[in-house]
C-alpha positions, -999 to +999 in steps of 0.1 A: +232+436+934+245+469+919+277+469+899+296+500+886+306+498+850+325+531+851+353+525+875+380+544+856+361+575+844+356+560+809+323+556+792+309+520+791+310+501+758+280+492+737+267+459+751+259+447+715+290+454+695+316+467+721+321+501+705+328+532+726+296+551+734+292+587+721+280+615+743+258+643+728+241+673+743+206+677+730+173+694+737+138+680+740+116+686+709+086+700+728+101+711+762+133+725+749+150+712+780+186+700+777+196+664+782+226+642+776+223+613+751+246+583+751+246+562+719+266+535+701+292+550+678+287+521+653+249+520+651+226+542+672+200+514+672+223+492+694+223+514+724+207+547+732+203+562+766+192+596+780+202+615+811+176+641+820+184+647+857+184+686+856+211+692+883+235+668+866+229+681+831+234+717+843+267+707+859+279+691+826+269+721+806+287+744+829+319+722+827+316+722+789+313+760+788+343+764+810+364+741+788+352+760+757+364+793+772+397+778+783+405+766+748+402+801+733 
């Protein structure tokens, strides 16, 4: 059974403490490839997840760049 946590376009909460998850853009140490990291705002040891699917990461980076240019 698959259940969607993200029904209202908000990030899920940490399953340990209930804090909102943070989103960070990062790069692999060796590969240099970009990825998206989700982690607990209170304590990064509680929850840490990585999204490495290249087409999705590329889309997010493009959206971030567009927002950056709009805010100037």
